[in-house]
N, CA, C and O of each residue as an XYZ file, in Angstrom:
860
protein
N      79.918    262.762    -44.811
C      79.676    263.713    -46.030
C      80.007    262.059    -46.853
O      79.174    261.621    -47.647
N      80.711    261.629    -46.681
C      80.734    260.174    -47.351
C      79.784    259.906    -47.867
O      79.330    260.269    -48.952
N      79.201    258.869    -46.694
C      78.013    258.685    -46.085
C      76.550    258.699    -46.741
O      75.658    257.857    -46.848
N      76.717    260.115    -47.156
C      75.469    261.036    -47.400
C      76.480    260.971    -49.138
O      75.760    261.549    -49.953
N      77.361    260.645    -49.609
C      77.773    260.697    -50.743
C      77.296    259.200    -51.940
O      76.934    258.903    -53.078
N      77.535    258.854    -51.038
C      77.423    257.044    -51.176
C      75.752    257.122    -52.215
O      75.342    257.115    -53.375
N      75.136    257.215    -50.334
C      73.132    257.431    -50.812
C      73.081    258.449    -51.745
O      72.347    257.964    -52.606
N      73.423    259.650    -52.155
C      73.534    260.586    -53.199
C      73.906    259.852    -55.160
O      73.172    259.791    -56.147
N      75.569    259.377    -54.897
C      74.855    257.596    -55.653
C      74.621    256.778    -56.250
O      74.884    256.401    -57.392
N      73.865    256.314    -55.126
C      72.750    255.215    -55.393
C      71.739    256.088    -55.916
O      71.640    255.432    -56.953
N      71.137    256.752    -56.037
C      69.820    258.060    -55.939
C      69.966    258.304    -57.232
O      68.995    258.573    -57.940
N      71.416    258.226    -57.772
C      71.211    258.677    -59.207
C      71.730    257.688    -60.458
O      71.628    257.626    -61.683
N      72.218    257.112    -59.590
C      71.581    255.793    -60.710
C      70.501    255.021    -60.494
O      70.064    254.174    -61.273
N      69.987    255.366    -59.239
C      68.208    254.757    -59.355
C      68.134    255.509    -60.622
O      68.675    255.252    -61.697
N      67.212    256.678    -60.228
C      67.055    257.782    -61.717
C      67.694    258.118    -63.199
O      67.191    258.775    -64.110
N      69.111    257.374    -63.132
C      69.008    257.491    -64.680
C      68.760    256.114    -65.351
O      68.267    255.898    -66.458
N      69.300    255.066    -64.253
C      68.770    254.007    -65.180
C      67.632    253.571    -65.359
O      67.347    252.753    -66.234
N      66.543    254.249    -64.249
C      65.215    253.863    -63.921
C      64.252    254.721    -64.797
O      63.047    254.470    -64.816
N      64.893    255.910    -65.645
C      64.649    256.181    -66.899
C      64.810    256.034    -67.888
O      64.289    256.743    -68.750
N      65.824    254.769    -68.209
C      65.935    254.060    -69.063
C      66.539    254.700    -69.677
O      66.054    254.753    -70.807
N      67.649    255.439    -69.550
C      69.075    255.610    -69.924
C      70.382    254.706    -69.440
O      70.318    253.933    -68.485
N      71.680    254.935    -70.309
C      72.679    254.248    -69.631
C      73.879    254.906    -69.740
O      74.264    255.550    -70.715
N      74.451    254.722    -68.710
C      75.671    255.623    -68.823
C      77.117    255.358    -69.929
O      77.404    254.229    -69.531
N      78.217    255.677    -71.068
C      78.986    255.350    -71.444
C      80.477    256.230    -71.068
O      80.865    257.091    -71.858
N      81.001    256.025    -70.214
C      82.242    256.888    -69.757
C      83.477    256.704    -70.219
O      84.179    255.778    -69.814
N      83.958    257.768    -71.322
C      85.592    257.360    -71.994
C      86.049    258.480    -70.627
O      85.273    259.264    -70.081
N      87.617    258.267    -70.269
C      87.949    259.096    -69.238
C      89.497    259.065    -70.339
O      89.702    258.118    -71.098
N      90.451    260.258    -70.228
C      91.676    260.253    -71.212
C      93.138    260.285    -70.200
O      94.316    260.061    -70.477
N      92.232    260.795    -68.516
C      93.063    260.599    -67.658
C      92.588    259.629    -65.980
O      91.492    259.963    -65.531
N      93.030    259.006    -65.513
C      92.404    258.591    -64.005
C      92.527    259.169    -63.271
O      93.596    259.779    -63.267
N      91.576    259.418    -62.136
C      91.475    260.412    -60.610
C      92.204    259.908    -59.948
O      92.230    258.689    -59.781
N      93.180    260.940    -59.267
C      93.899    260.412    -57.623
C      93.168    260.611    -56.796
O      93.006    261.776    -56.432
N      92.216    259.214    -55.987
C      91.318    259.628    -55.237
C      92.059    260.671    -53.579
O      91.501    261.112    -52.574
N      93.230    260.680    -53.968
C      93.683    261.583    -52.517
C      94.021    262.969    -53.257
O      94.446    263.787    -52.441
N      93.952    263.489    -54.631
C      94.356    264.668    -54.648
C      92.665    265.128    -55.296
O      91.809    264.396    -55.793
N      92.641    267.451    -54.898
C      91.177    267.632    -54.988
C      91.048    268.172    -56.956
O      91.929    268.384    -57.790
N      89.941    268.209    -57.013
C      90.020    268.408    -59.010
C      88.601    269.597    -58.789
O      87.882    269.844    -57.822
N      88.663    270.174    -60.318
C      87.597    271.308    -59.949
C      87.435    270.680    -61.292
O      88.299    270.430    -62.132
N      86.189    270.484    -61.317
C      85.543    269.839    -62.800
C      84.919    271.031    -63.886
O      84.238    271.980    -63.498
N      85.137    270.886    -64.724
C      84.409    271.687    -65.256
C      83.395    270.947    -66.977
O      83.846    270.282    -67.909
N      82.623    271.232    -66.840
C      81.701    270.543    -67.878
C      80.451    271.163    -68.616
O      79.648    271.500    -67.746
N      80.020    271.415    -69.746
C      78.722    271.598    -70.363
C      77.590    270.968    -69.516
O      77.376    269.889    -68.963
N      76.699    272.674    -69.753
C      75.593    271.997    -68.986
C      74.498    272.627    -70.014
O      74.290    273.643    -70.677
N      73.765    270.971    -69.615
C      73.189    270.588    -70.949
C      71.584    270.331    -70.648
O      70.807    270.516    -71.586
N      71.107    269.945    -69.471
C      70.266    269.717    -69.190
C      70.472    269.286    -67.595
O      71.500    269.363    -66.922
N      68.639    268.622    -67.069
C      68.758    269.011    -65.657
C      69.325    267.189    -64.983
O      69.274    266.803    -63.816
N      69.847    266.370    -66.276
C      70.316    265.487    -65.471
C      72.325    265.421    -65.841
O      73.149    264.507    -65.858
N      72.383    266.807    -66.062
C      74.122    267.006    -65.673
C      74.837    266.933    -64.759
O      76.057    266.798    -64.850
N      74.002    267.034    -63.399
C      74.436    266.812    -62.210
C      74.555    265.143    -61.666
O      75.506    264.575    -61.128
N      73.406    264.706    -61.980
C      73.587    263.188    -61.583
C      74.247    262.179    -61.742
O      74.606    261.202    -61.085
N      74.411    262.826    -63.341
C      75.623    261.853    -63.917
C      77.027    261.721    -63.333
O      77.742    260.768    -63.023
N      77.152    263.193    -63.301
C      78.220    262.834    -62.167
C      78.277    262.359    -61.119
O      79.159    261.506    -61.021
N      77.731    262.531    -60.294
C      77.268    262.071    -58.758
C      77.554    260.546    -58.934
O      78.273    259.858    -58.209
N      76.699    260.064    -60.278
C      76.846    258.198    -60.612
C      78.124    258.472    -60.780
O      78.751    258.935    -59.827
N      78.394    258.374    -61.308
C      80.167    258.756    -62.447
C      81.001    258.688    -61.040
O      80.951    257.547    -60.582
N      81.800    259.646    -60.180
C      81.854    259.937    -58.861
C      82.414    259.200    -57.571
O      82.065    259.620    -56.467
N      83.095    258.337    -57.654
C      83.302    258.038    -56.262
C      83.454    259.094    -55.537
O      82.764    259.118    -54.517
N      84.323    260.224    -55.782
C      85.093    260.959    -54.462
C      84.059    262.106    -54.699
O      83.670    262.535    -55.785
N      83.672    262.539    -53.347
C      82.455    263.316    -53.384
C      83.076    264.499    -53.642
O      84.214    264.957    -53.543
N      81.820    264.921    -54.060
C      82.241    266.825    -55.395
C      81.116    267.746    -54.182
O      80.183    267.295    -53.517
N      81.672    269.165    -54.254
C      80.536    269.951    -53.933
C      79.885    270.729    -55.470
O      80.622    271.490    -56.097
N      79.304    270.609    -55.669
C      79.276    271.406    -56.832
C      78.138    273.018    -56.360
O      77.550    273.184    -55.292
N      78.152    273.870    -57.447
C      78.039    275.336    -57.060
C      76.292    275.834    -57.773
O      76.188    276.719    -58.622
N      76.066    275.689    -57.668
C      74.439    276.441    -58.813
C      73.591    276.727    -58.373
O      73.498    276.461    -57.175
N      72.805    277.216    -58.831
C      71.201    278.429    -58.859
C      70.209    277.759    -57.794
O      69.689    276.651    -57.929
N      69.967    279.024    -56.224
C      69.123    278.173    -54.832
C      67.585    278.088    -55.536
O      66.592    277.474    -55.146
N      67.763    278.880    -56.636
C      66.114    278.195    -57.632
C      65.621    276.443    -57.657
O      64.525    275.953    -57.386
N      66.740    275.864    -58.036
C      66.645    274.731    -57.970
C      66.604    273.707    -56.819
O      66.172    272.559    -56.928
N      67.171    274.336    -55.561
C      66.656    273.619    -54.443
C      65.064    273.146    -53.859
O      64.867    272.322    -52.965
N      63.672    274.154    -54.874
C      62.340    273.932    -54.849
C      62.294    273.000    -55.328
O      61.798    272.388    -54.383
N      62.408    272.198    -56.159
C      62.347    271.289    -57.286
C      61.878    269.712    -56.014
O      62.740    269.088    -55.395
N      60.273    269.402    -55.931
C      60.821    268.850    -54.809
C      61.272    266.947    -55.033
O      61.258    266.246    -56.045
N      61.537    266.715    -53.978
C      62.556    265.634    -53.955
C      64.517    265.597    -54.879
O      65.599    265.117    -54.538
N      63.937    266.533    -56.320
C      65.575    266.295    -56.332
C      66.084    267.715    -55.324
O      67.199    267.871    -54.826
N      64.926    268.622    -55.222
C      65.821    270.067    -54.266
C      66.264    269.055    -52.734
O      66.631    269.914    -51.933
N      66.347    268.000    -52.208
C      66.843    267.187    -51.327
C      68.212    267.094    -51.221
O      68.961    267.701    -50.456
N      68.442    266.348    -51.987
C      69.838    265.913    -52.957
C      70.422    267.160    -53.172
O      71.560    267.289    -52.720
N      70.045    267.881    -53.610
C      70.619    269.686    -54.311
C      70.912    270.848    -53.177
O      71.360    271.977    -53.377
N      70.415    270.059    -51.556
C      70.557    270.924    -50.786
C      71.698    270.805    -50.255
O      72.493    271.657    -49.857
N      71.757    269.057    -50.280
C      73.244    269.105    -49.717
C      74.292    268.684    -50.121
O      75.052    268.173    -49.298
N      74.741    268.770    -51.756
C      75.734    269.152    -52.457
C      76.014    269.740    -53.016
O      76.911    269.523    -53.831
N      75.120    271.305    -52.832
C      75.450    272.456    -53.622
C      75.437    273.046    -53.142
O      74.658    272.731    -52.242
N      76.201    274.933    -52.799
C      76.804    275.254    -52.703
C      75.765    276.604    -53.623
O      75.979    277.277    -54.631
N      74.357    276.490    -52.423
C      73.183    277.762    -53.611
C      73.821    278.774    -53.234
O      74.175    279.180    -52.127
N      74.044    279.498    -55.246
C      73.928    281.226    -55.041
C      73.133    282.204    -55.985
O      72.930    281.717    -57.097
N      72.782    283.102    -55.850
C      71.455    283.686    -56.125
C      72.395    284.538    -57.093
O      72.437    285.730    -56.786
N      73.140    284.178    -58.174
C      74.084    285.520    -59.113
C      73.230    286.786    -59.487
O      73.761    287.618    -60.223
N      72.277    286.944    -59.155
C      72.074    288.592    -59.361
C      72.573    289.410    -57.825
O      72.635    290.591    -57.481
N      72.878    288.087    -57.151
C      73.819    288.744    -55.663
C      74.938    289.091    -55.291
O      75.368    288.031    -54.837
N      75.819    289.918    -55.143
C      77.044    290.260    -55.346
C      77.568    289.557    -53.816
O      78.515    288.785    -53.666
N      76.848    289.968    -52.997
C      76.686    289.378    -51.642
C      76.672    287.268    -50.910
O      77.141    286.647    -49.956
N      75.570    286.900    -52.501
C      75.749    285.859    -52.546
C      77.145    285.063    -53.445
O      77.768    284.003    -53.399
N      77.139    285.960    -54.008
C      78.174    285.468    -54.874
C      80.067    285.177    -53.789
O      80.859    284.258    -53.578
N      79.922    286.472    -53.482
C      80.892    286.113    -51.847
C      80.789    285.044    -51.456
O      81.502    284.047    -51.572
N      79.998    285.207    -51.035
C      79.395    283.838    -49.545
C      79.850    282.791    -50.203
O      80.781    282.197    -49.658
N      79.176    282.077    -51.992
C      80.058    280.908    -52.440
C      81.237    280.900    -52.307
O      81.629    279.830    -51.841
N      82.051    281.653    -52.516
C      83.441    281.638    -53.220
C      83.924    280.996    -51.281
O      84.311    279.838    -51.123
N      83.811    281.835    -50.247
C      84.439    281.436    -48.880
C      83.854    280.399    -48.942
O      84.741    279.612    -48.613
N      82.379    279.415    -49.261
C      82.085    278.157    -48.241
C      83.217    277.574    -49.816
O      84.249    276.958    -49.551
N      83.014    277.733    -50.667
C      84.148    277.002    -51.843
C      85.566    276.453    -51.439
O      86.054    275.331    -51.574
N      86.301    278.158    -50.644
C      87.679    277.666    -50.188
C      88.051    276.804    -49.126
O      89.029    276.056    -49.132
N      86.914    276.998    -47.870
C      86.639    275.439    -46.594
C      86.501    274.928    -47.462
O      87.596    275.087    -48.002
N      85.628    274.056    -48.451
C      85.748    272.890    -48.733
C      87.113    272.899    -49.169
O      87.997    272.438    -48.446
N      87.334    273.351    -50.207
C      88.958    272.759    -50.822
C      89.168    272.360    -49.386
O      88.783    271.348    -48.799
N      89.810    273.306    -48.989
C      90.990    272.968    -47.655
C      91.022    272.010    -47.527
O      92.051    271.337    -47.479
N      89.433    271.453    -47.387
C      89.360    269.887    -46.445
C      89.692    269.008    -48.026
O      90.522    268.143    -47.746
N      89.569    268.982    -48.562
C      90.503    268.055    -50.339
C      89.230    267.399    -50.327
O      89.364    266.175    -50.320
N      88.271    267.714    -50.324
C      87.161    267.590    -51.156
C      87.182    268.126    -53.145
O      88.306    268.425    -53.549
N      86.292    268.191    -53.955
C      87.139    268.054    -55.097
C      85.440    268.998    -55.883
O      84.424    268.877    -55.199
N      85.348    269.653    -56.943
C      84.385    270.997    -56.907
C      83.969    270.802    -58.301
O      84.789    270.463    -59.155
N      82.754    270.998    -58.563
C      82.367    271.435    -59.620
C      81.349    272.280    -60.328
O      80.158    272.443    -60.061
N      82.060    272.764    -61.260
C      81.204    274.275    -61.776
C      80.402    273.946    -63.079
O      80.591    272.815    -63.525
N      79.388    274.899    -63.876
C      79.234    274.345    -65.004
C      79.551    276.203    -64.949
O      78.990    277.040    -64.242
N      80.700    276.401    -66.023
C      80.901    278.018    -66.035
C      80.177    278.238    -66.487
O      79.428    278.831    -65.711
N      79.614    278.139    -67.766
C      78.453    278.579    -67.959
C      77.713    279.437    -67.939
O      77.167    280.084    -68.833
N      77.648    279.483    -66.217
C      76.632    279.701    -65.376
C      75.264    279.880    -65.596
O      74.705    280.825    -65.039
N      74.604    279.085    -66.355
C      73.430    279.205    -67.360
C      73.085    277.577    -68.309
O      74.028    276.833    -68.039
N      72.487    277.142    -68.885
C      71.111    276.228    -69.410
C      70.936    277.503    -70.707
O      70.421    278.620    -70.764
N      71.735    276.536    -71.715
C      72.530    277.393    -72.947
C      71.131    277.422    -73.561
O      70.491    276.497    -73.060
N      70.201    278.286    -74.674
C      69.265    277.561    -75.381
C      69.882    277.152    -76.715
O      70.893    277.530    -77.306
N      68.608    275.938    -77.090
C      68.587    274.685    -77.884
C      70.057    275.026    -78.834
O      70.923    274.157    -78.934
N      70.188    276.218    -79.416
C      70.750    276.191    -80.484
C      72.562    276.674    -80.237
O      73.076    276.736    -81.354
N      73.151    276.867    -79.599
C      74.020    277.351    -78.893
C      75.272    276.019    -78.279
O      75.283    275.586    -77.127
N      76.011    275.682    -79.145
C      76.835    274.973    -78.551
C      77.302    274.801    -77.148
O      77.260    273.741    -76.524
N      77.771    275.994    -76.687
C      78.682    276.008    -75.532
C      78.532    278.027    -75.338
O      79.106    278.912    -75.973
N      77.662    278.103    -74.358
C      77.787    279.862    -73.844
C      78.676    279.674    -73.614
O      79.164    278.547    -73.532
N      79.622    281.462    -73.286
C      80.573    281.967    -72.712
C      80.906    281.459    -71.213
O      80.026    281.528    -70.355
N      81.731    281.131    -71.018
C      83.141    280.867    -69.618
C      82.443    281.579    -69.031
O      81.904    282.408    -69.764
N      81.999    281.697    -67.237
C      82.443    282.885    -66.022
C      83.688    282.189    -65.759
O      84.097    281.163    -66.302
N      84.512    283.239    -64.392
C      85.674    283.427    -64.251
C      85.774    282.297    -63.184
O      86.880    281.778    -63.032
N      84.868    281.924    -62.534
C      84.990    281.172    -61.255
C      86.322    280.179    -60.668
O      87.387    280.241    -60.054
N      85.209    279.062    -61.491
C      85.688    278.090    -61.628
C      87.719    277.974    -61.460
O      88.662    277.646    -60.740
N      87.304    278.524    -62.732
C      89.562    278.986    -62.863
C      90.055    279.714    -62.004
O      91.284    279.771    -62.022
N      89.435    280.407    -61.107
C      89.997    281.410    -60.413
C      90.269    280.541    -59.494
O      91.435    280.147    -59.460
N      89.316    280.001    -58.513
C      89.040    278.969    -57.296
C      90.318    277.910    -57.906
O      91.358    278.190    -57.309
N      90.498    276.945    -58.772
C      91.270    276.063    -58.952
C      93.163    276.869    -59.049
O      94.087    276.143    -58.681
N      93.488    278.343    -59.560
C      93.918    278.967    -59.666
C      94.576    279.270    -58.033
O      95.535    278.716    -57.496
N      93.985    279.980    -57.681
C      94.200    279.536    -56.369
C      94.645    278.305    -55.352
O      95.647    278.426    -54.647
N      93.801    277.077    -55.329
C      94.358    276.593    -54.791
C      94.844    275.255    -55.047
O      94.724    274.198    -54.428
N      95.563    275.657    -56.381
C      96.341    274.621    -57.510
C      95.848    273.398    -58.219
O      96.721    272.701    -58.737
N      94.766    273.065    -58.318
C      93.946    271.930    -58.831
C      93.951    272.320    -59.516
O      93.875    273.534    -59.706
N      94.072    271.216    -60.478
C      93.642    269.716    -61.326
C      92.358    270.817    -61.945
O      91.641    271.317    -61.078
N      92.050    271.220    -63.545
C      91.102    271.753    -64.007
C      90.424    269.936    -64.341
O      90.983    269.075    -63.663
N      89.842    269.676    -64.850
C      88.784    268.015    -65.259
C      87.694    268.834    -66.551
O      86.633    269.394    -66.278
N      88.103    268.750    -67.507
C      87.506    268.462    -68.345
C      86.304    267.753    -68.953
O      86.354    266.751    -69.666
N      85.527    268.226    -68.679
C      84.190    266.922    -69.083
C      83.132    267.202    -70.002
O      82.300    267.894    -69.416
N      82.801    266.978    -71.155
C      81.790    267.285    -71.903
C      80.647    265.916    -72.000
O      80.899    264.721    -72.154
N      79.712    266.409    -71.891
C      78.005    265.816    -71.562
C      77.487    265.553    -73.107
O      77.002    266.597    -73.545
N      77.468    265.099    -73.512
C      76.630    264.660    -75.569
C      75.773    264.642    -75.431
O      75.302    265.579    -76.077
N      74.482    263.764    -74.572
C      73.789    263.570    -74.764
C      72.185    264.388    -73.384
O      71.065    264.800    -73.687
N      72.689    264.316    -72.350
C      71.753    264.813    -71.815
C      71.009    265.538    -71.816
O      70.258    265.683    -70.852
N      70.917    266.507    -73.264
C      70.017    267.290    -73.402
C      69.042    266.589    -75.141
O      67.863    266.648    -75.492
N      70.299    265.996    -75.792
C      69.832    265.416    -76.671
C      68.524    264.534    -75.985
O      67.590    264.729    -76.762
N      68.103    263.741    -74.984
C      67.314    263.351    -74.369
C      66.324    263.234    -73.797
O      65.316    262.540    -73.927
N      66.957    264.611    -72.549
C      66.090    264.739    -71.899
C      66.265    266.717    -71.664
O      66.259    267.190    -70.527
N      66.339    267.187    -72.320
C      65.883    268.455    -72.816
C      64.670    269.349    -71.247
O      63.636    269.123    -70.619
N      65.596    270.208    -71.336
C      63.918    271.136    -70.458
C      62.844    271.370    -70.777
O      61.861    271.728    -70.129
N      63.140    270.990    -72.755
C      61.479    271.043    -72.782
C      61.160    269.087    -72.784
O      62.143    268.347    -72.823
N      60.568    268.840    -72.766
C      59.981    267.376    -71.616
C      59.086    266.719    -73.092
O      58.466    265.669    -72.920
N      59.075    267.024    -73.741
C      58.112    266.453    -75.075
C      58.798    265.693    -75.832
O      58.435    264.616    -76.304
N      59.870    266.258    -75.980
C      61.465    266.100    -76.717
C      61.946    264.881    -75.630
O      62.276    265.767    -74.842
N      62.211    263.891    -75.041
C      62.739    263.208    -74.281
C      62.685    261.915    -74.723
O      61.745    261.508    -75.406
N      63.856    261.050    -74.306
C      63.567    259.588    -75.238
C      64.712    259.039    -74.103
O      65.408    259.832    -73.469
N      64.811    257.419    -73.929
C      65.376    256.425    -73.214
C      66.802    256.836    -73.975
O      66.642    257.995    -74.359
N      68.231    256.334    -74.382
C      69.261    256.305    -74.430
C      70.604    256.202    -73.746
O      70.802    256.267    -72.533
N      71.601    256.012    -74.811
C      72.901    255.992    -73.549
C      73.207    257.430    -74.035
O      72.927    257.963    -75.109
N      74.049    258.052    -72.636
C      74.490    259.183    -72.399
C      75.989    258.822    -72.092
O      76.512    258.148    -71.205
N      76.468    259.511    -73.136
C      77.782    259.551    -73.034
C      78.690    260.911    -73.020
O      78.358    261.998    -73.495
N      79.823    260.613    -72.411
C      80.589    261.024    -71.455
C      82.140    261.424    -71.494
O      82.786    261.240    -70.462
N      82.811    261.988    -72.683
C      84.185    262.105    -72.171
C      85.316    262.895    -70.830
O      85.416    264.107    -70.638
N      85.809    262.159    -70.316
C      86.790    262.649    -69.710
C      87.972    262.736    -70.405
O      88.610    261.818    -70.920
N      88.422    264.930    -70.356
C      89.509    264.689    -71.524
C      90.925    264.265    -70.081
O      90.678    263.520    -69.133
N      91.960    264.791    -70.248
C      93.177    264.762    -69.708
C      93.050    266.141    -68.840
O      92.207    266.967    -69.190
N      93.566    266.296    -68.139
C      93.436    267.097    -66.799
C      94.207    268.197    -67.061
O      95.334    267.875    -67.439
N      93.987    269.562    -66.989
C      94.475    270.828    -67.429
C      95.341    271.426    -65.410
O      94.598    271.665    -64.457
N      97.006    271.517    -65.308
C      97.318    271.866    -64.862
C      97.450    273.078    -64.018
O      97.501    274.008    -64.823
N      97.526    273.521    -62.892
C      97.242    274.880    -62.314
C      98.425    275.001    -61.836
O      98.531    276.136    -61.370
N      99.608    274.260    -61.684
C     100.622    274.604    -60.939
C     101.634    275.680    -61.043
O     102.562    275.583    -61.845
N     101.466    276.859    -60.142
C     102.776    277.913    -60.555
C     101.920    278.854    -61.184
O     102.187    280.048    -61.053
N     100.816    278.461    -61.924
C      99.553    279.646    -62.635
C      99.288    280.691    -61.340
O      99.315    280.301    -60.173
N      99.012    282.175    -61.765
C      97.777    283.007    -60.896
C      96.987    283.677    -61.711
O      97.091    284.083    -62.868
N      96.248    283.713    -60.962
C      95.621    283.969    -60.914
C      95.049    285.403    -62.185
O      94.127    285.459    -62.998
N      96.213    286.431    -61.761
C      95.936    287.351    -62.577
C      96.950    287.332    -64.234
O      97.082    288.105    -65.183
N      97.415    286.161    -63.897
C      98.530    286.745    -65.187
C      97.547    285.325    -66.037
O      97.296    285.374    -67.241
N      97.133    284.230    -65.201
C      96.896    283.257    -65.990
C      95.206    282.313    -65.813
O      94.862    281.153    -66.036
N      94.744    283.128    -65.478
C      93.481    282.669    -65.092
C      92.300    282.386    -67.370
O      91.805    281.474    -68.033
N      92.469    283.518    -67.445
C      91.811    283.657    -68.668
C      92.278    282.575    -69.790
O      91.427    281.906    -70.378
N      93.507    282.449    -70.029
C      94.526    281.693    -70.525
C      94.140    280.199    -70.270
O      94.511    279.349    -71.079
N      93.557    279.925    -69.397
C      92.953    278.577    -68.660
C      91.453    278.541    -68.994
O      91.042    277.586    -69.654
N      90.562    279.543    -68.576
C      89.667    279.533    -69.017
C      89.036    279.448    -70.490
O      88.019    278.856    -70.852
N      89.993    280.257    -71.270
C      89.799    279.387    -72.894
C      90.422    278.556    -73.476
O      90.154    278.039    -74.560
N      91.503    278.328    -72.634
C      91.650    276.642    -72.964
C      91.012    275.763    -72.718
O      91.196    274.827    -73.496
N      89.922    275.497    -71.567
C      89.345    274.474    -71.456
C      87.804    275.003    -72.422
O      86.979    274.213    -72.881
N      87.745    276.532    -72.540
C      86.460    275.877    -73.202
C      86.629    275.370    -74.528
O      85.736    274.615    -74.912
N      87.864    275.684    -75.564
C      88.203    274.977    -76.515
C      87.644    274.134    -76.953
O      87.012    273.908    -77.985
N      88.196    273.109    -75.152
C      88.757    271.789    -75.157
C      87.128    270.802    -75.327
O      86.761    269.648    -75.548
N      86.575    272.109    -75.063
C      84.859    271.183    -74.628
C      83.826    271.904    -76.350
O      83.095    271.295    -77.131
N      84.226    273.261    -76.322
C      83.561    273.570    -77.654
C      84.039    272.159    -78.762
O      83.091    271.628    -79.340
N      85.108    271.724    -78.972
C      85.797    271.273    -80.921
C      85.470    270.269    -79.808
O      85.894    271.074    -78.979
N      85.049    269.107    -78.960
C      85.125    268.520    -78.699
C      83.528    267.883    -79.220
O      83.117    266.995    -79.968
N      83.169    268.546    -78.654
C      80.986    269.236    -78.896
C      80.969    269.066    -80.407
O      80.839    267.918    -80.833
N      81.107    270.268    -81.433
C      81.078    270.431    -82.625
C      81.821    269.053    -83.407
O      81.296    268.904    -84.511
N      82.778    268.126    -83.163
C      83.537    267.206    -83.919
C      82.630    265.508    -83.835
O      82.833    264.442    -84.415
N      81.290    266.092    -82.510
C      80.604    265.144    -82.264
C      79.132    264.760    -83.222
O      78.028    265.130    -82.822
N      79.324    263.899    -84.647
C      78.133    263.834    -84.981
C      76.860    263.144    -84.777
O      76.081    262.711    -85.626
N      76.794    263.121    -83.630
C      75.726    262.949    -83.146
C      74.725    263.844    -82.407
O      73.554    264.219    -82.457
N      75.926    263.982    -81.644
C      75.068    265.226    -81.045
C      74.908    266.738    -81.904
O      74.123    267.503    -81.342
N      75.534    267.278    -83.179
C      75.226    268.410    -84.208
C      74.428    267.623    -85.364
O      74.109    267.954    -86.506
N      74.309    266.904    -84.905
C      72.850    266.632    -85.967
C      71.248    266.409    -85.212
O      70.217    266.765    -85.783
N      71.264    265.860    -84.049
C      70.433    265.551    -83.265
C      69.187    266.702    -83.593
O      68.041    266.636    -84.039
N      70.331    268.069    -82.980
C      70.295    269.526    -82.276
C      69.936    270.466    -84.105
O      69.966    269.795    -85.136
N      69.530    272.547    -84.149
C      69.814    273.231    -84.627
C      70.926    273.707    -83.665
O      70.627    274.390    -82.686
N      72.674    273.227    -84.026
C      73.099    273.950    -82.639
C      73.898    275.134    -84.277
O      73.745    274.972    -85.487
N      74.587    276.065    -83.606
C      75.398    276.965    -84.433
C      76.337    276.438    -83.934
O      76.580    275.675    -82.999
N      77.077    277.209    -85.066
C      79.152    277.220    -84.850
C      79.186    278.307    -85.064
O      80.264    278.902    -85.071
């Protein structure tokens, strides 16, 4: 999997830079290569997973919609780095958690877009689902809140709005889950992560100016 991850990073960087984008990464805390993490980031664009793959030297397993696996070229990479879920099926969602647990036990990190969807243009951040936070607490791994300001500004699902530019990413201080319980602490952890991402986005002038966002 490590060999494939290196290939995925090379392909992601080629795609990003080949389309005229540049990456600007600001991190408040550094990754410990010996640890597993749960990445939680806002979902704004087709580019989001490619940006995270390009930035991460350590392998990450994503959880995502199975429909995206049908996209040419992208689908090839997607099927090999993503645990696919049919959100309309309880059986499919249960299977995702079973696979995710096995991956976390093997020491890899995970990434989940906690919104569970790509919100419409005017929405800053959609409400978070609980899955990422349940897994993070169960395995006592830190949450990494990441904010993507520009993917939707420069490459939204409306292809007529795309343009080259610098894709800024802010990696916040990690949220520890040691000593937490799913029953008692999950909702508070979910809300804290949501507020970190939301506050960062609404305070970014470029992000708010470029689109008609609702606060």
